MARBA-3410 file (N, C-alpha, C, O; in Angstrom, 1 decimal):
235
160.5,74.6,152.4,161.2,75.6,151.6,162.2,76.3,152.4,162.1,76.5,153.6 ~ 163.3,76.6,151.8,164.5,77.3,152.4,164.1,78.7,152.8,163.2,79.3,152.3 ~ 164.8,79.2,153.9,164.6,80.6,154.3,165.1,81.5,153.2,165.9,81.2,152.4 ~ 164.5,82.8,153.2,165.0,83.8,152.3,166.4,84.3,152.8,166.6,84.5,154.0 ~ 167.3,84.5,151.9,168.7,84.9,152.3,168.6,86.4,152.9,167.7,87.1,152.5
169.5,86.7,153.7,169.6,88.1,154.2,170.1,89.1,153.1,169.8,90.3,153.2 ~ 170.9,88.6,152.2,171.5,89.4,151.2,170.7,89.6,150.0,170.0,88.7,149.5 ~ 170.6,90.9,149.5,169.9,91.2,148.3,170.9,91.5,147.2,171.7,92.5,147.3 ~ 170.9,90.7,146.1,171.8,91.1,145.0,171.3,92.3,144.2,172.0,92.9,143.4 ~ 170.0,92.7,144.4,169.5,93.8,143.7,170.0,95.2,144.3,170.2,96.1,143.6
170.1,95.2,145.6,170.6,96.4,146.3,172.0,96.3,146.8,172.6,97.2,147.4 ~ 172.6,95.1,146.6,173.9,94.8,147.1,174.0,95.2,148.6,175.0,95.8,149.0 ~ 173.0,94.8,149.4,173.0,95.1,150.8,172.5,93.8,151.5,171.9,92.9,150.9 ~ 172.8,93.8,152.8,172.4,92.7,153.7,171.5,93.2,154.8,171.7,94.3,155.2 ~ 170.5,92.4,155.2,169.7,92.8,156.3,170.5,93.2,157.6,170.1,93.9,158.4
171.7,92.6,157.7,172.6,92.9,158.8,173.2,94.2,158.7,173.9,94.7,159.7 ~ 173.0,94.9,157.6,173.6,96.2,157.4,172.7,97.3,157.9,173.1,98.5,158.0 ~ 171.5,97.0,158.2,170.5,98.0,158.6,169.9,97.6,160.0,170.0,96.5,160.5 ~ 169.3,98.6,160.6,168.7,98.4,161.9,167.2,98.3,161.8,166.5,99.2,161.2 ~ 166.6,97.2,162.2,165.2,97.1,162.2,164.8,96.1,163.3,165.6,95.3,163.8
163.5,96.0,163.7,163.1,95.1,164.7,161.7,94.6,164.3,160.9,95.3,163.7 ~ 161.3,93.4,164.8,160.0,92.9,164.6,159.3,93.0,166.0,159.6,92.4,167.0 ~ 158.2,93.9,166.0,157.4,94.1,167.2,156.3,93.1,167.4,155.5,93.2,168.3 ~ 156.3,92.0,166.5,155.3,91.0,166.7,153.9,91.4,166.2,153.7,92.4,165.6 ~ 153.0,90.5,166.4,151.6,90.6,165.9,150.8,91.5,166.8,151.0,91.5,168.0
149.9,92.3,166.2,148.9,93.0,167.0,147.7,92.1,167.1,147.2,91.5,166.1 ~ 147.1,91.9,168.3,146.0,91.0,168.5,144.7,91.7,168.2,144.0,92.2,169.1 ~ 144.4,91.8,166.9,143.3,92.6,166.5,142.2,91.8,165.7,141.2,92.3,165.2 ~ 142.5,90.5,165.5,141.7,89.7,164.6,140.2,89.6,165.0,139.3,89.4,164.2 ~ 139.9,89.7,166.3,138.5,89.6,166.8,137.9,91.0,167.1,136.8,91.0,167.6
138.6,92.0,166.8,138.1,93.4,167.1,137.2,93.9,166.0,137.4,93.5,164.8 ~ 136.3,94.8,166.3,135.6,95.5,165.3,136.6,96.3,164.5,137.7,96.7,165.0 ~ 136.3,96.6,163.2,137.3,97.3,162.3,137.8,98.6,162.9,139.0,98.8,162.9 ~ 136.9,99.4,163.4,137.4,100.7,163.9,138.3,100.6,165.1,139.3,101.3,165.2 ~ 138.0,99.7,166.0,138.9,99.4,167.1,140.3,98.9,166.6,141.3,99.3,167.2
140.2,98.0,165.7,141.5,97.5,165.1,142.4,98.6,164.5,143.6,98.6,164.7 ~ 141.7,99.5,163.8,142.4,100.6,163.2,143.0,101.5,164.3,144.1,102.0,164.1 ~ 142.3,101.7,165.4,142.8,102.5,166.4,144.1,101.9,167.1,145.0,102.6,167.4 ~ 144.1,100.6,167.2,145.3,99.9,167.7,146.4,100.0,166.8,147.6,100.2,167.2 ~ 146.2,99.8,165.5,147.3,100.0,164.5,147.8,101.4,164.5,149.0,101.6,164.5
146.9,102.4,164.5,147.3,103.8,164.6,148.2,104.1,165.8,149.2,104.7,165.7 ~ 147.7,103.6,167.0,148.5,103.8,168.2,149.9,103.2,168.1,150.8,103.8,168.6 ~ 150.0,102.0,167.6,151.3,101.4,167.5,152.2,102.2,166.5,153.4,102.3,166.8 ~ 151.6,102.6,165.4,152.4,103.4,164.5,152.9,104.7,165.1,154.0,105.2,164.9 ~ 152.0,105.3,165.9,152.4,106.6,166.6,153.6,106.3,167.6,154.5,107.1,167.7
153.5,105.2,168.3,154.6,104.8,169.2,155.9,104.7,168.5,157.0,105.1,169.0 ~ 155.9,104.0,167.3,157.1,103.9,166.5,157.6,105.2,166.1,158.8,105.4,166.1 ~ 156.7,106.1,165.6,157.2,107.4,165.2,157.8,108.2,166.3,158.8,108.9,166.1 ~ 157.2,108.1,167.5,157.8,108.8,168.7,159.2,108.4,169.0,160.0,109.1,169.5 ~ 159.5,107.1,168.7,160.8,106.6,168.9,161.8,106.9,167.8,163.0,106.5,167.8
161.3,107.6,166.8,162.1,107.9,165.6,162.2,106.9,164.6,163.1,106.9,163.7 ~ 161.3,105.9,164.7,161.3,104.8,163.7,160.4,105.0,162.5,159.7,106.0,162.4 ~ 160.5,104.0,161.6,159.7,104.0,160.4,158.7,102.9,160.5,159.1,101.7,160.4 ~ 157.4,103.1,160.6,156.4,102.0,160.7,156.4,101.2,159.4,156.3,101.7,158.3 ~ 156.4,99.8,159.5,156.3,98.9,158.4,155.3,97.9,158.8,155.6,96.9,159.5
154.1,98.0,158.3,153.0,97.1,158.6,152.9,95.9,157.7,153.1,96.1,156.4 ~ 152.7,94.7,158.2,152.5,93.5,157.4,151.2,92.9,157.6,150.7,92.8,158.7 ~ 150.5,92.6,156.5,149.1,92.1,156.6,149.0,90.9,155.7,149.8,90.5,155.0 ~ 147.8,90.3,155.9,146.6,90.9,156.4,145.9,91.7,155.3,146.5,92.0,154.3 ~ 144.7,92.1,155.5,144.0,92.8,154.5,144.4,94.3,154.4,145.0,94.8,155.4
144.1,94.9,153.3,144.6,96.2,153.0,144.1,97.3,153.9,144.8,98.4,153.9 ~ 143.1,97.1,154.6,142.6,98.1,155.5,143.6,98.5,156.6,143.5,99.6,157.1 ~ 144.5,97.6,156.9,145.5,98.0,157.9,146.3,99.3,157.5,146.7,100.0,158.4 ~ 146.4,99.5,156.2,147.1,100.7,155.8,146.5,102.0,156.3,147.2,103.0,156.6 ~ 145.1,102.0,156.5,144.4,103.2,156.9,144.9,103.6,158.3,145.1,104.8,158.5
145.0,102.6,159.2,145.5,102.9,160.5,146.9,103.6,160.5,147.1,104.5,161.3 ~ 147.8,103.0,159.7,149.1,103.5,159.7,149.1,104.9,159.1,149.9,105.8,159.5 ~ 148.4,105.2,158.0,148.3,106.5,157.4,147.7,107.5,158.3,148.2,108.7,158.3 ~ 146.8,107.1,159.1,146.2,108.1,160.1,147.4,108.6,161.0,147.5,109.8,161.2 ~ 148.2,107.7,161.5,149.3,108.1,162.4,150.3,109.0,161.7,150.7,110.0,162.2
150.6,108.6,160.4,151.6,109.4,159.7,151.1,110.8,159.3,151.8,111.8,159.3 ~ 149.8,110.9,159.0,149.2,112.1,158.6,149.2,113.1,159.7,149.3,114.3,159.5 ~ 149.1,112.6,161.0,149.1,113.5,162.1,150.5,114.1,162.3,150.7,115.1,163.0 ~ 151.5,113.4,161.8,152.9,113.9,161.9,153.3,114.7,160.7,154.1,115.6,160.8 ~ 152.8,114.3,159.5,153.2,115.0,158.2,152.0,115.5,157.5,151.2,114.8,156.9
151.8,116.8,157.5,150.7,117.4,156.9,150.7,117.2,155.4,149.6,117.2,154.8 ~ 151.9,117.1,154.8,152.0,117.0,153.3,152.3,115.6,152.9,152.9,115.3,151.9 ~ 151.8,114.6,153.6,152.0,113.2,153.3,151.4,112.8,152.0,150.3,113.2,151.6 ~ 152.2,112.0,151.2,151.8,111.4,150.0,151.7,109.9,150.1,152.4,109.4,151.0 ~ 150.9,109.3,149.4,150.7,107.8,149.4,150.8,107.2,148.0,150.1,107.7,147.1
151.7,106.3,147.9,151.8,105.5,146.6,151.4,104.1,146.9,152.0,103.4,147.7 ~ 150.4,103.6,146.2,149.9,102.3,146.3,150.3,101.4,145.1,150.1,101.9,143.9 ~ 150.8,100.3,145.3,150.9,99.3,144.2,149.8,98.2,144.5,149.9,97.6,145.5 ~ 148.9,98.1,143.5,147.7,97.3,143.8,147.0,96.9,142.5,147.0,97.6,141.6 ~ 146.5,95.7,142.5,145.8,95.2,141.4,144.4,95.8,141.3,143.8,95.8,140.3
143.9,96.3,142.4,142.6,96.8,142.5,142.6,98.3,142.8,143.4,98.8,143.5 ~ 141.6,99.0,142.3,141.5,100.4,142.6,141.2,100.7,144.1,141.8,101.6,144.7 ~ 140.4,99.8,144.7,140.0,100.0,146.1,139.5,101.4,146.4,139.7,102.0,147.5 ~ 138.8,102.0,145.4,138.3,103.4,145.5,136.8,103.4,145.7,136.2,104.5,145.6 ~ 136.1,102.3,146.0,134.7,102.3,146.3,134.5,103.2,147.6,135.3,103.1,148.5
133.4,103.9,147.6,133.1,104.7,148.8,132.5,103.8,149.9,132.7,104.0,151.1 ~ 131.8,102.7,149.5,131.4,101.7,150.4,131.3,100.4,149.6,131.2,100.3,148.4 ~ 131.3,99.3,150.4,131.2,97.9,149.7,130.3,97.1,150.6,130.7,96.7,151.7 ~ 129.2,96.7,150.0,128.2,95.9,150.8,127.8,96.6,152.1,127.7,96.0,153.2 ~ 127.7,98.0,152.0,127.3,98.7,153.2,128.5,99.1,154.1,128.3,99.8,155.1
129.7,98.6,153.8,130.8,98.9,154.7,131.7,100.0,154.1,132.1,100.0,153.0 ~ 131.9,101.1,154.9,132.7,102.2,154.5,134.2,101.9,154.7,135.0,102.5,154.1 ~ 134.5,101.0,155.6,135.9,100.6,155.9,136.1,99.2,155.6,135.7,98.3,156.5 ~ 136.8,98.8,154.5,137.1,97.4,154.2,138.2,97.4,153.1,138.6,98.5,152.7 ~ 138.6,96.2,152.7,139.6,96.1,151.7,139.3,96.8,150.4,140.2,97.3,149.7
138.0,96.8,150.0,137.6,97.4,148.8,137.5,98.9,148.8,137.3,99.6,147.8 ~ 137.6,99.5,150.0,137.5,101.0,150.1,138.9,101.6,150.7,138.9,102.8,151.0 ~ 139.9,100.7,150.8,141.1,101.2,151.5,141.7,102.4,150.9,142.1,103.3,151.6 ~ 141.9,102.4,149.5,142.5,103.6,148.9,141.6,104.8,149.0,142.1,105.9,149.2 ~ 140.3,104.6,149.0,139.4,105.8,149.1,139.5,106.4,150.5,139.5,107.6,150.6
139.7,105.6,151.5,139.8,106.1,152.9,141.2,106.8,153.0,141.3,107.8,153.7 ~ 142.2,106.2,152.4,143.5,106.9,152.5,143.5,108.2,151.7,144.1,109.2,152.2 ~ 142.7,108.3,150.6,142.6,109.5,149.9,141.8,110.5,150.7,142.2,111.7,150.7 ~ 140.8,110.1,151.5,140.1,111.0,152.4,141.1,111.7,153.4,140.9,112.8,153.8 ~ 142.1,110.9,153.8,143.1,111.4,154.8,144.1,112.4,154.1,144.4,113.5,154.7
144.6,112.1,152.9,145.7,112.8,152.4,145.3,113.8,151.3,146.0,114.7,150.9 ~ 144.1,113.6,150.7,143.6,114.4,149.6,143.8,113.8,148.3,144.6,112.9,148.1 ~ 143.0,114.2,147.3,142.9,113.6,146.0,144.2,113.7,145.2,144.6,112.8,144.4 ~ 145.0,114.8,145.5,146.2,115.0,144.7,147.5,114.4,145.4,148.6,114.6,144.9 ~ 147.2,113.7,146.4,148.4,113.1,147.2,148.3,111.6,147.2,149.1,110.9,148.0
147.4,110.9,146.5,147.3,109.5,146.4,147.6,109.0,145.0,147.0,109.6,144.0 ~ 148.5,108.0,144.8,148.8,107.5,143.5,148.7,106.0,143.5,149.3,105.4,144.4 ~ 148.1,105.4,142.5,147.9,104.0,142.4,148.5,103.5,141.2,148.2,104.0,140.1 ~ 149.3,102.4,141.3,150.0,101.8,140.1,149.6,100.3,140.1,149.6,99.6,141.1 ~ 149.3,99.9,138.9,149.0,98.5,138.6,147.6,98.0,138.7,147.3,96.8,138.6
146.7,99.0,139.0,145.3,98.6,139.1,144.7,98.1,137.8,144.8,98.7,136.7 ~ 144.1,96.9,137.8,143.5,96.3,136.6,142.2,95.7,136.9,141.7,94.9,136.2 ~ 141.6,96.0,138.1,140.3,95.5,138.5,139.6,96.5,139.3,140.1,97.2,140.1 ~ 138.3,96.6,139.0,137.4,97.6,139.7,136.2,97.8,138.9,136.1,97.5,137.7 ~ 135.2,98.4,139.5,134.0,98.8,138.7,134.3,100.0,137.9,135.2,100.8,138.1
133.4,100.3,136.9,133.6,101.4,136.0,133.7,102.7,136.7,134.6,103.5,136.4 ~ 132.9,102.9,137.7,132.9,104.2,138.4,134.2,104.4,139.1,134.7,105.6,139.2 ~ 134.9,103.4,139.6,136.2,103.6,140.2,137.2,104.1,139.3,138.0,105.0,139.6 ~ 137.3,103.5,138.1,138.3,103.9,137.1,137.9,105.3,136.6,138.9,106.1,136.4 ~ 136.7,105.6,136.4,136.3,107.0,136.0,136.7,108.0,137.1,137.2,109.1,136.8
136.5,107.6,138.4,136.8,108.5,139.5,138.4,108.7,139.5,138.8,109.8,139.7 ~ 139.1,107.6,139.3,140.6,107.7,139.3,141.1,108.5,138.1,142.0,109.4,138.2 ~ 140.5,108.3,136.9,141.0,109.0,135.7,140.7,110.5,135.8,141.6,111.3,135.5 ~ 139.6,110.9,136.3,139.2,112.3,136.5,140.2,113.0,137.4,140.5,114.2,137.1 ~ 140.7,112.3,138.4,141.6,112.9,139.3,143.1,112.6,139.1,144.0,113.0,139.8
143.3,111.8,138.0,144.7,111.5,137.6,145.5,110.8,138.7,146.6,111.3,139.0 ~ 144.8,109.8,139.3,145.5,109.2,140.5,145.8,107.7,140.2,146.5,107.1,141.1 ~ 145.4,107.1,139.1,145.7,105.8,138.8,146.6,105.7,137.5,146.3,106.4,136.5 ~ 147.6,104.8,137.5,148.5,104.7,136.4,148.8,103.3,136.1,148.8,102.4,136.9 ~ 149.2,103.0,134.8,149.7,101.7,134.4,151.1,101.6,135.1,151.7,102.6,135.5
151.5,100.3,135.3,152.7,100.1,136.0,153.9,100.1,135.0,154.1,99.2,134.2 ~ 154.5,101.3,134.9,155.6,101.5,134.0,156.7,102.3,134.6,156.4,103.2,135.5 ~ 157.9,102.1,134.2,159.0,102.9,134.8,158.9,104.4,134.6,159.2,105.2,135.4 ~ 158.4,104.7,133.4,158.3,106.1,133.0,157.3,106.8,133.9,157.5,107.9,134.4 ~ 156.1,106.2,134.1,155.1,106.8,134.9,155.4,106.8,136.4,155.2,107.8,137.1
156.1,105.7,136.8,156.5,105.7,138.2,157.5,106.8,138.4,157.5,107.5,139.4 ~ 158.5,107.0,137.5,159.5,108.0,137.6,158.9,109.4,137.6,159.3,110.3,138.4 ~ 157.8,109.6,136.8,157.2,110.9,136.8,156.5,111.3,138.2,156.7,112.4,138.6 ~ 155.9,110.3,138.8,155.2,110.5,140.1,156.3,110.7,141.1,156.1,111.5,142.0 ~ 157.3,109.9,141.1,158.4,110.0,142.1,159.0,111.4,142.1,159.2,112.0,143.1
159.2,111.9,140.9,159.7,113.3,140.8,158.8,114.3,141.3,159.2,115.3,141.9 ~ 157.5,114.1,141.1,156.5,115.0,141.6,156.3,115.1,143.1,155.9,116.1,143.7 ~ 156.7,114.0,143.8,156.5,113.9,145.2,157.9,114.1,146.0,157.9,113.9,147.2 ~ 158.9,114.3,145.2,160.2,114.4,145.8,160.3,115.5,146.8,159.8,116.6,146.6 ~ 160.8,115.2,148.0,160.9,116.2,149.1,159.7,116.0,150.1,159.9,116.5,151.2
158.6,115.4,149.7,157.5,115.2,150.6,157.7,113.8,151.3,158.3,112.9,150.7 ~ 157.2,113.7,152.5,157.1,112.4,153.1,156.2,111.5,152.4,155.1,111.9,152.0 ~ 156.6,110.2,152.1,155.8,109.3,151.3,155.5,108.0,152.0,156.4,107.4,152.6 ~ 154.3,107.5,152.0,153.9,106.2,152.5,153.8,105.3,151.3,153.1,105.6,150.3 ~ 154.5,104.1,151.3,154.4,103.2,150.3,153.6,102.0,150.7,153.9,101.3,151.7
152.5,101.7,150.0,151.6,100.6,150.3,151.7,99.6,149.2,151.3,99.9,148.1 ~ 152.1,98.4,149.5,152.2,97.3,148.5,151.2,96.2,148.8,151.3,95.4,149.7 ~ 150.1,96.3,148.0,149.2,95.2,148.0,149.8,94.1,147.1,149.9,94.3,145.9 ~ 150.1,93.0,147.7,150.9,92.0,147.0,150.2,91.3,145.8,150.8,90.6,145.0 ~ 148.8,91.6,145.7,148.1,91.1,144.5,148.5,91.9,143.3,148.0,91.6,142.2
149.4,93.0,143.4,149.9,93.7,142.2,150.7,92.7,141.4,150.9,92.9,140.2 ~ 151.3,91.7,142.0,152.0,90.6,141.3,151.1,89.8,140.5,149.9,89.6,140.9 ~ 151.5,89.3,139.3,150.7,88.4,138.5,150.5,87.1,139.3,151.4,86.5,139.9 ~ 149.2,86.6,139.2,148.9,85.3,139.9,149.7,84.1,139.4,149.8,83.1,140.0 ~ 150.4,84.3,138.2,151.3,83.2,137.7,152.5,83.0,138.7,153.0,81.9,138.7
152.9,84.1,139.3,154.0,84.0,140.3,153.5,84.2,141.7,154.3,83.9,142.6 ~ 152.3,84.8,141.9,151.8,85.0,143.2,150.3,84.7,143.3,149.5,85.6,143.3 ~ 150.0,83.4,143.4,148.6,83.1,143.5,148.0,83.2,144.9,146.8,83.1,145.1 ~ 148.9,83.4,145.9,148.5,83.3,147.3,147.9,84.6,147.8,148.4,85.2,148.7 ~ 146.8,85.0,147.2,146.1,86.2,147.7,144.6,86.0,147.5,144.2,85.2,146.7
143.8,86.8,148.2,142.4,86.6,148.2,141.7,86.8,146.8,140.8,86.0,146.5 ~ 142.1,87.8,146.1,141.4,88.1,144.8,142.6,88.3,143.8,143.0,89.4,143.6 ~ 143.0,87.2,143.2,144.1,87.3,142.2,143.6,87.8,140.9,142.5,87.4,140.4 ~ 144.4,88.7,140.3,144.0,89.3,139.0,145.0,89.1,137.9,146.2,89.4,138.2 ~ 144.7,88.5,136.8,145.7,88.3,135.7,146.3,89.7,135.2,145.6,90.7,135.3
147.5,89.6,134.7,148.1,90.8,134.1,148.9,91.6,135.0,149.2,92.8,134.7 ~ 149.4,91.0,136.1,150.2,91.7,137.0,151.7,91.7,136.7,152.1,91.3,135.6 ~ 152.5,92.3,137.7,153.9,92.4,137.5,154.7,91.2,138.0,154.1,90.3,138.6 ~ 156.0,91.2,137.7,156.9,90.2,138.2,157.9,90.9,139.1,157.8,92.1,139.3 ~ 158.7,90.1,139.7,159.7,90.6,140.7,160.6,91.7,140.0,160.9,92.7,140.7
161.1,91.5,138.8,162.0,92.5,138.2,161.3,93.9,138.1,161.9,94.9,138.3 ~ 160.0,93.9,137.8,159.3,95.2,137.8,159.2,95.8,139.1,159.4,97.0,139.3 ~ 159.0,95.0,140.1,158.9,95.4,141.5,160.3,96.0,142.0,160.3,97.1,142.6 ~ 161.3,95.4,141.6,162.7,95.9,142.0,162.9,97.2,141.4,163.5,98.1,142.0 ~ 162.5,97.4,140.1,162.7,98.7,139.4,162.0,99.8,140.1,162.5,100.9,140.3
160.7,99.5,140.6,160.0,100.5,141.3,160.7,100.8,142.6,160.7,102.0,143.0 ~ 161.2,99.8,143.3,161.8,100.1,144.6,163.1,101.0,144.4,163.4,101.8,145.2 ~ 163.8,100.7,143.3,165.0,101.5,143.1,164.6,103.0,142.8,165.3,103.9,143.2 ~ 163.5,103.2,142.2,163.0,104.6,142.1,162.5,105.2,143.4,162.8,106.4,143.7 ~ 161.9,104.4,144.2,161.4,104.8,145.5,162.6,105.1,146.5,162.4,105.9,147.4
163.7,104.5,146.2,164.8,104.7,147.2,165.3,106.1,147.3,166.0,106.4,148.3 ~ 164.9,107.0,146.4,165.3,108.4,146.4,164.3,109.2,147.2,164.5,110.4,147.4 ~ 163.2,108.6,147.6,162.1,109.3,148.3,162.4,109.5,149.8,163.2,108.7,150.4 ~ 161.7,110.4,150.4,161.6,110.5,151.8,160.5,109.6,152.4,159.4,110.0,152.6 ~ 160.9,108.4,152.6,159.9,107.4,152.9,159.6,107.5,154.4,160.5,107.4,155.3
158.3,107.7,154.7,157.8,107.9,156.1,157.2,106.6,156.7,157.2,106.5,157.9 ~ 156.8,105.7,155.9,156.2,104.4,156.3,155.9,103.5,155.2,155.9,104.0,154.0 ~ 155.6,102.2,155.5,155.4,101.3,154.4,154.4,100.2,154.9,154.2,100.0,156.1 ~ 153.9,99.4,154.0,153.2,98.2,154.3,153.3,97.2,153.2,153.5,97.6,152.0 ~ 153.1,95.9,153.5,153.0,94.9,152.5,151.8,94.0,152.9,151.9,93.4,154.0
150.8,93.9,152.1,149.5,93.3,152.6,148.9,92.3,151.6,149.4,92.3,150.4 ~ 147.9,91.6,152.0,147.1,90.7,151.2,147.7,89.4,150.8,147.3,88.8,149.9 ~ 148.8,89.0,151.6,149.2,87.6,151.4,148.2,86.7,152.1,147.8,86.9,153.3 ~ 147.8,85.6,151.4,147.0,84.6,152.0,147.6,83.2,151.8,147.3,82.6,150.7 ~ 148.4,82.7,152.7,149.1,81.5,152.5,148.2,80.3,152.1,148.6,79.4,151.3
147.0,80.1,152.7,146.2,79.0,152.3,145.8,79.0,150.8,145.5,77.9,150.3 ~ 145.9,80.1,150.1,145.5,80.2,148.7,146.7,79.6,147.8,146.5,79.4,146.7 ~ 147.8,79.3,148.4,149.0,78.8,147.7,149.7,77.8,148.5,150.7,78.2,149.2 ~ 149.3,76.6,148.5,149.9,75.5,149.3,151.4,75.3,148.9,152.2,74.7,149.7 ~ 151.8,75.7,147.7,153.2,75.5,147.3,154.1,76.4,148.1,155.4,76.1,148.0
153.7,77.4,148.7,154.4,78.4,149.5,155.2,79.3,148.6,156.0,80.1,149.1 ~ 155.1,79.2,147.3,155.8,80.2,146.4,155.4,81.6,146.7,156.3,82.5,146.6 ~ 154.1,81.9,146.9,153.7,83.2,147.2,154.3,83.8,148.5,154.7,84.9,148.6 ~ 154.4,82.9,149.5,155.0,83.3,150.8,156.4,83.6,150.6,156.9,84.6,151.2 ~ 157.1,82.8,149.8,158.5,83.1,149.5,158.7,84.4,148.8,159.6,85.2,149.1
157.9,84.7,147.8,158.0,86.0,147.1,157.6,87.1,148.0,158.3,88.2,148.0 ~ 156.6,87.0,148.9,156.3,88.0,149.8,157.4,88.3,150.8,157.7,89.5,151.0 ~ 158.1,87.3,151.2,159.3,87.5,152.1,160.4,88.2,151.4,161.1,89.1,152.0 ~ 160.6,87.9,150.1,161.6,88.5,149.3,161.2,90.0,149.1,162.1,90.9,149.2 ~ 160.0,90.3,148.9,159.5,91.7,148.7,159.7,92.5,149.9,160.2,93.6,149.9
159.5,91.9,151.1,159.7,92.6,152.4,161.1,92.8,152.6,161.5,93.9,153.0 ~ 162.0,91.9,152.3,163.4,92.1,152.4,163.9,93.3,151.6,164.6,94.1,152.1 ~ 163.4,93.3,150.3,163.9,94.4,149.4,163.3,95.7,149.9,164.0,96.7,149.8 ~ 162.1,95.8,150.4,161.6,97.0,150.9,162.3,97.5,152.1,162.6,98.7,152.3 ~ 162.7,96.6,153.0,163.5,97.0,154.2,164.9,97.6,153.7,165.3,98.6,154.3
165.5,96.9,152.8,166.8,97.4,152.4,166.7,98.7,151.6,167.6,99.5,151.6 ~ 165.6,98.8,150.8,165.4,100.1,150.1,165.2,101.2,151.0,165.8,102.3,150.8 ~ 164.4,101.0,152.0,164.1,102.1,153.0,165.3,102.4,153.9,165.5,103.5,154.4 ~ 166.1,101.4,154.1,167.3,101.5,154.9,168.5,102.0,154.2,169.5,102.3,154.8 ~ 168.4,102.2,152.9,169.6,102.7,152.1,169.7,104.2,152.1,170.7,104.7,151.5
END
């Protein structure tokens, strides 16, 4: 498959127009979860000290918790916007308090109930949806609702977490738990254009699993999404 082009026709910008760097992989695959999160948090803190914007690529969604820990220590009023097919609001999952199924709940613990917003969730147990509805933190993926939340957090530092399973499995089957009814790239671009007006403090793109899609279509879409996020944050 061909490489993704540097140029984005959606933002009319090129990756060569912005400054960014790849710091490589963190060697955390064999670590206990808490130790891995400490390594992620430490790396994000180092980037913040340099005046940079942390952008984590994963990997499972729990990596977001380490990055949000670092950002919360810097920004008391941090907000988090998650694009995700799953609520991830379980307090524990098979006895685990820290895992992909509890990622949003742990981020909520850090920033507070009124500072976490989830778009695109279409899978979860009844209790998760009831929990989210009661606190008005989960929304359908629509430009109107995205715009409303963007306006409400305007001026605050915002962390954008993109669980790539928010995309429909028809265009993105390469993820661990694919859920029908997701978005396409045009929907994603519309969301990024709304986010471009925010004070973005950090980002991630997670849950790509290349073995789940031997065609590499999901990998290509993930790379495109990362390009657009870089250009959005750099605009």
